[in-house]
Structures are given as structure tokens and as C-alpha cells.
PATOR-579852 format. One record per residue: residue in one letter; x, y, z of N, C-alpha, C in turn; residue number from 1. Coordinates in nm, 2 decimals. Example, Ala and Ser with C-alpha at 12.3 -4.5 7.8 and 13.67 -1.06 7.14 Angstrom:
2
+------+--------+--------+--------+--------+--------+--------+--------+--------+--------+-----+
| code |     nx |     ny |     nz |    cax |    cay |    caz |     cx |     cy |     cz | pos |
+------+--------+--------+--------+--------+--------+--------+--------+--------+--------+-----+
|    a |   1.32 |  -0.57 |   0.78 |   1.23 |  -0.45 |   0.78 |   1.32 |  -0.33 |   0.78 |   1 |
|    s |   1.28 |  -0.22 |   0.71 |   1.37 |  -0.11 |   0.71 |   1.29 |   0.00 |   0.79 |   2 |
+------+--------+--------+--------+--------+--------+--------+--------+--------+--------+-----+
END
This chain:
71
+------+--------+--------+--------+--------+--------+--------+--------+--------+--------+-----+
| code |     nx |     ny |     nz |    cax |    cay |    caz |     cx |     cy |     cz | pos |
+------+--------+--------+--------+--------+--------+--------+--------+--------+--------+-----+
|    m |  -8.73 |  -1.91 |  -2.97 |  -8.88 |  -1.92 |  -3.00 |  -8.94 |  -2.05 |  -2.93 |   1 |
|    l |  -8.87 |  -2.16 |  -2.94 |  -8.92 |  -2.28 |  -2.88 |  -8.92 |  -2.27 |  -2.73 |   2 |
|    a |  -8.82 |  -2.22 |  -2.67 |  -8.82 |  -2.20 |  -2.52 |  -8.94 |  -2.12 |  -2.48 |   3 |
|    r |  -8.97 |  -2.01 |  -2.55 |  -9.09 |  -1.93 |  -2.51 |  -9.22 |  -2.01 |  -2.52 |   4 |
|    a |  -9.23 |  -2.10 |  -2.62 |  -9.35 |  -2.18 |  -2.64 |  -9.36 |  -2.28 |  -2.52 |   5 |
|    v |  -9.25 |  -2.34 |  -2.48 |  -9.25 |  -2.43 |  -2.36 |  -9.29 |  -2.35 |  -2.24 |   6 |
|    e |  -9.24 |  -2.23 |  -2.22 |  -9.27 |  -2.15 |  -2.10 |  -9.42 |  -2.12 |  -2.09 |   7 |
|    s |  -9.48 |  -2.10 |  -2.21 |  -9.62 |  -2.05 |  -2.21 |  -9.72 |  -2.16 |  -2.18 |   8 |
|    r |  -9.68 |  -2.29 |  -2.20 |  -9.76 |  -2.40 |  -2.17 |  -9.76 |  -2.43 |  -2.03 |   9 |
|    p |  -9.87 |  -2.48 |  -1.97 |  -9.86 |  -2.52 |  -1.83 |  -9.78 |  -2.65 |  -1.81 |  10 |
|    a |  -9.71 |  -2.66 |  -1.70 |  -9.63 |  -2.78 |  -1.68 |  -9.73 |  -2.89 |  -1.65 |  11 |
|    p |  -9.68 |  -3.02 |  -1.67 |  -9.77 |  -3.13 |  -1.64 |  -9.82 |  -3.13 |  -1.50 |  12 |
|    a |  -9.93 |  -3.17 |  -1.47 |  -9.99 |  -3.17 |  -1.33 |  -9.93 |  -3.28 |  -1.25 |  13 |
|    c |  -9.83 |  -3.25 |  -1.17 |  -9.77 |  -3.35 |  -1.09 |  -9.86 |  -3.43 |  -1.00 |  14 |
|    a |  -9.96 |  -3.37 |  -0.95 | -10.06 |  -3.44 |  -0.86 | -10.13 |  -3.55 |  -0.93 |  15 |
|    r | -10.13 |  -3.55 |  -1.06 | -10.20 |  -3.65 |  -1.14 | -10.10 |  -3.76 |  -1.18 |  16 |
|    c |  -9.97 |  -3.75 |  -1.15 |  -9.87 |  -3.84 |  -1.19 |  -9.85 |  -3.95 |  -1.09 |  17 |
|    r |  -9.83 |  -4.07 |  -1.13 |  -9.80 |  -4.18 |  -1.04 |  -9.67 |  -4.17 |  -0.97 |  18 |
|    h |  -9.58 |  -4.09 |  -1.01 |  -9.45 |  -4.08 |  -0.95 |  -9.44 |  -3.97 |  -0.85 |  19 |
|    y |  -9.54 |  -3.88 |  -0.84 |  -9.54 |  -3.77 |  -0.75 |  -9.58 |  -3.82 |  -0.61 |  20 |
|    w |  -9.52 |  -3.76 |  -0.51 |  -9.55 |  -3.78 |  -0.37 |  -9.53 |  -3.66 |  -0.28 |  21 |
|    v |  -9.61 |  -3.65 |  -0.18 |  -9.60 |  -3.54 |  -0.08 |  -9.50 |  -3.59 |   0.03 |  22 |
|    t |  -9.40 |  -3.51 |   0.05 |  -9.29 |  -3.55 |   0.14 |  -9.33 |  -3.52 |   0.29 |  23 |
|    h |  -9.42 |  -3.43 |   0.31 |  -9.46 |  -3.38 |   0.45 |  -9.34 |  -3.31 |   0.52 |  24 |
|    q |  -9.25 |  -3.26 |   0.44 |  -9.14 |  -3.18 |   0.50 |  -9.17 |  -3.03 |   0.46 |  25 |
|    p |  -9.19 |  -2.94 |   0.55 |  -9.23 |  -2.81 |   0.52 |  -9.14 |  -2.74 |   0.42 |  26 |
|    a |  -9.02 |  -2.76 |   0.42 |  -8.93 |  -2.69 |   0.33 |  -8.93 |  -2.75 |   0.19 |  27 |
|    t |  -8.96 |  -2.88 |   0.18 |  -8.96 |  -2.95 |   0.05 |  -9.08 |  -3.04 |   0.04 |  28 |
|    p |  -9.20 |  -2.99 |   0.02 |  -9.32 |  -3.07 |   0.03 |  -9.35 |  -3.15 |  -0.09 |  29 |
|    h |  -9.28 |  -3.13 |  -0.21 |  -9.31 |  -3.20 |  -0.33 |  -9.19 |  -3.29 |  -0.37 |  30 |
|    g |  -9.23 |  -3.42 |  -0.41 |  -9.13 |  -3.51 |  -0.45 |  -9.16 |  -3.59 |  -0.58 |  31 |
|    c |  -9.06 |  -3.63 |  -0.65 |  -9.07 |  -3.71 |  -0.77 |  -8.98 |  -3.84 |  -0.75 |  32 |
|    r |  -9.04 |  -3.95 |  -0.75 |  -8.97 |  -4.08 |  -0.73 |  -8.88 |  -4.11 |  -0.85 |  33 |
|    v |  -8.91 |  -4.07 |  -0.97 |  -8.83 |  -4.10 |  -1.09 |  -8.70 |  -4.02 |  -1.08 |  34 |
|    f |  -8.71 |  -3.89 |  -1.06 |  -8.59 |  -3.80 |  -1.07 |  -8.53 |  -3.78 |  -0.93 |  35 |
|    g |  -8.59 |  -3.83 |  -0.83 |  -8.53 |  -3.81 |  -0.69 |  -8.53 |  -3.67 |  -0.65 |  36 |
|    i |  -8.64 |  -3.59 |  -0.69 |  -8.65 |  -3.45 |  -0.66 |  -8.73 |  -3.43 |  -0.53 |  37 |
|    l |  -8.68 |  -3.35 |  -0.44 |  -8.75 |  -3.30 |  -0.32 |  -8.74 |  -3.15 |  -0.34 |  38 |
|    s |  -8.86 |  -3.08 |  -0.34 |  -8.85 |  -2.94 |  -0.38 |  -8.97 |  -2.86 |  -0.32 |  39 |
|    a |  -8.95 |  -2.73 |  -0.30 |  -9.06 |  -2.64 |  -0.26 |  -9.15 |  -2.62 |  -0.38 |  40 |
|    r |  -9.10 |  -2.63 |  -0.50 |  -9.18 |  -2.62 |  -0.62 |  -9.22 |  -2.76 |  -0.67 |  41 |
|    l |  -9.32 |  -2.76 |  -0.76 |  -9.36 |  -2.89 |  -0.82 |  -9.24 |  -2.95 |  -0.90 |  42 |
|    p |  -9.22 |  -3.08 |  -0.90 |  -9.11 |  -3.13 |  -0.97 |  -9.11 |  -3.10 |  -1.12 |  43 |
|    s |  -9.23 |  -3.09 |  -1.18 |  -9.24 |  -3.06 |  -1.33 |  -9.19 |  -2.92 |  -1.35 |  44 |
|    v |  -9.21 |  -2.83 |  -1.26 |  -9.15 |  -2.69 |  -1.27 |  -9.00 |  -2.69 |  -1.26 |  45 |
|    e |  -8.95 |  -2.77 |  -1.17 |  -8.80 |  -2.78 |  -1.15 |  -8.74 |  -2.84 |  -1.28 |  46 |
|    i |  -8.80 |  -2.94 |  -1.33 |  -8.75 |  -3.01 |  -1.45 |  -8.75 |  -2.91 |  -1.57 |  47 |
|    r |  -8.86 |  -2.83 |  -1.58 |  -8.87 |  -2.73 |  -1.69 |  -8.76 |  -2.63 |  -1.68 |  48 |
|    m |  -8.74 |  -2.58 |  -1.55 |  -8.64 |  -2.48 |  -1.53 |  -8.50 |  -2.53 |  -1.56 |  49 |
|    a |  -8.47 |  -2.65 |  -1.53 |  -8.34 |  -2.71 |  -1.55 |  -8.31 |  -2.75 |  -1.69 |  50 |
|    t |  -8.41 |  -2.80 |  -1.76 |  -8.39 |  -2.85 |  -1.90 |  -8.45 |  -2.77 |  -2.01 |  51 |
|    g |  -8.55 |  -2.69 |  -1.97 |  -8.63 |  -2.62 |  -2.08 |  -8.73 |  -2.70 |  -2.14 |  52 |
|    q |  -8.75 |  -2.83 |  -2.10 |  -8.85 |  -2.92 |  -2.16 |  -8.94 |  -2.97 |  -2.05 |  53 |
|    d |  -9.06 |  -3.02 |  -2.10 |  -9.15 |  -3.08 |  -2.01 |  -9.10 |  -3.21 |  -1.95 |  54 |
|    c |  -9.16 |  -3.25 |  -1.84 |  -9.12 |  -3.38 |  -1.78 |  -9.15 |  -3.50 |  -1.87 |  55 |
|    s |  -9.05 |  -3.58 |  -1.89 |  -9.06 |  -3.70 |  -1.98 |  -9.11 |  -3.82 |  -1.91 |  56 |
|    a |  -9.12 |  -3.81 |  -1.77 |  -9.16 |  -3.93 |  -1.69 |  -9.30 |  -3.93 |  -1.65 |  57 |
|    f |  -9.38 |  -3.83 |  -1.69 |  -9.52 |  -3.82 |  -1.65 |  -9.60 |  -3.94 |  -1.69 |  58 |
|    e |  -9.66 |  -4.00 |  -1.59 |  -9.76 |  -4.11 |  -1.62 |  -9.88 |  -4.09 |  -1.54 |  59 |
|    e |  -9.99 |  -4.09 |  -1.60 | -10.12 |  -4.06 |  -1.54 | -10.14 |  -4.16 |  -1.42 |  60 |
|    r | -10.18 |  -4.11 |  -1.31 | -10.21 |  -4.20 |  -1.19 | -10.33 |  -4.27 |  -1.22 |  61 |
|    p | -10.34 |  -4.40 |  -1.19 | -10.46 |  -4.48 |  -1.22 | -10.57 |  -4.43 |  -1.13 |  62 |
|    a | -10.69 |  -4.44 |  -1.18 | -10.81 |  -4.39 |  -1.10 | -10.83 |  -4.49 |  -0.99 |  63 |
|    p | -10.87 |  -4.45 |  -0.88 | -10.90 |  -4.54 |  -0.77 | -11.02 |  -4.63 |  -0.80 |  64 |
|    p | -11.03 |  -4.75 |  -0.75 | -11.14 |  -4.84 |  -0.78 | -11.27 |  -4.78 |  -0.74 |  65 |
|    a | -11.38 |  -4.80 |  -0.81 | -11.51 |  -4.75 |  -0.78 | -11.56 |  -4.81 |  -0.65 |  66 |
|    r | -11.61 |  -4.73 |  -0.56 | -11.67 |  -4.79 |  -0.44 | -11.81 |  -4.82 |  -0.46 |  67 |
|    p | -11.86 |  -4.93 |  -0.40 | -12.01 |  -4.96 |  -0.42 | -12.09 |  -4.85 |  -0.36 |  68 |
|    h | -12.20 |  -4.82 |  -0.42 | -12.29 |  -4.72 |  -0.37 | -12.34 |  -4.75 |  -0.23 |  69 |
|    g | -12.33 |  -4.66 |  -0.14 | -12.38 |  -4.68 |   0.00 | -12.27 |  -4.73 |   0.09 |  70 |
|    a | -12.15 |  -4.74 |   0.04 | -12.04 |  -4.79 |   0.13 | -11.97 |  -4.68 |   0.20 |  71 |
+------+--------+--------+--------+--------+--------+--------+--------+--------+--------+-----+
END
């Protein structure tokens, strides 16, 4: 029952995580610095498939500094 509940929730948004990076490799465009993952799928999906749990390393990426108006 718990596994089904985990599957029904969306995985954490890797693009909003400070550890996510784009590898620029066509076969493995998604990377996670914490887990050392290079994958065709988002790292959070790989982690969920391997462990059945959501990513424990997700950290919200800090917002970029505000640019002055007119810059």
C-alpha cells in the first residue's frame, strides 16, 4: 500500500534542486551531484525506482538575485 502511495505522488522537481545539473550528453542529459547519477531520466525518478522512496537529498535551489529594473 505504501509503495503505491509513493508511486502516485510526483517525484521531487530535480530542476528546482541545487544538486541537479544538465550534463549536455545526449544519452544521459540529467545529473545529480549528491548521488553521482547520470541518466536519461530525472535523478529523482531513478532514486524512486531503485529505493521506492523519494529523494532524500532534495534542496531547493536558491532564487537568483533580483536584477535592478531596466538592467
